[in-house]
C-alpha positions in Angstrom: 92.1 106.4 119.4 90.8 105.1 116.2 90.3 107.1 112.9 86.7 106.9 111.2 86.9 105.9 107.4 83.7 106.2 105.7 82.6 103.6 103.3 79.2 104.0 101.7 76.5 103.1 104.5 79.4 102.2 106.9 81.9 103.8 109.1 85.1 101.8 109.5 87.7 102.4 112.1 91.4 102.4 111.0 93.1 100.0 113.4 96.8 98.7 113.7 97.0 95.2 112.1 94.2 95.7 109.5 94.8 94.6 106.0 93.0 96.3 103.2 92.8 94.9 99.7 92.7 97.1 96.6 93.0 95.2 93.3 95.9 92.7 93.7 97.5 95.0 96.3 97.4 94.5 100.1 98.0 97.2 102.6 98.7 96.1 106.3 98.7 98.8 108.9 101.7 98.2 111.1 101.4 101.3 113.3 98.9 104.3 113.5 99.1 107.4 115.6 97.0 110.5 115.7 98.5 111.9 112.3 100.6 109.2 110.7 99.7 105.8 109.4 102.8 103.1 108.9 101.8 100.4 106.5 103.4 97.6 104.5 102.5 97.0 100.8 102.5 93.6 99.4 101.0 91.8 96.4 100.3 88.4 98.2 98.3 88.2 101.3 100.4 85.4 102.8 103.7 87.6 102.6 104.4 89.6 105.8 107.8 91.2 104.7 108.0 94.4 102.9 109.2 98.1 103.3 107.4 100.0 105.9 105.9 103.2 104.5 104.8 106.3 106.6 102.2 108.6 105.2 99.5 110.9 106.8 96.1 109.4 107.5 94.6 111.5 104.8 97.0 110.2 102.2 96.4 106.6 103.4 92.4 107.1 103.2 93.1 108.3 99.7 95.2 105.2 98.8 92.6 102.7 100.3 89.7 104.5 98.8 87.5 101.7 97.2 89.4 99.1 99.0 88.1 96.2 101.0 88.9 95.2 104.6 90.2 91.9 104.6 88.6 89.4 107.0 91.2 88.6 109.7 90.4 84.8 109.6 91.6 84.7 106.1 94.9 86.5 106.8 
């Protein structure tokens, strides 16, 4: 199951493994379920380590509002 995230003129699907960039911060979805998103927050795209943070999907969508989905080939 994927969760719809609306970006003006687009509907994005939240998926495990996606990386979102907002300013100099990167948010990598490590696990998602029906109600909860687990993600890692880093300030460099080449870093994979970090603390796993668990929030509701609503909170995560608020967090990445205005963010850009990073192309997987650049990650």
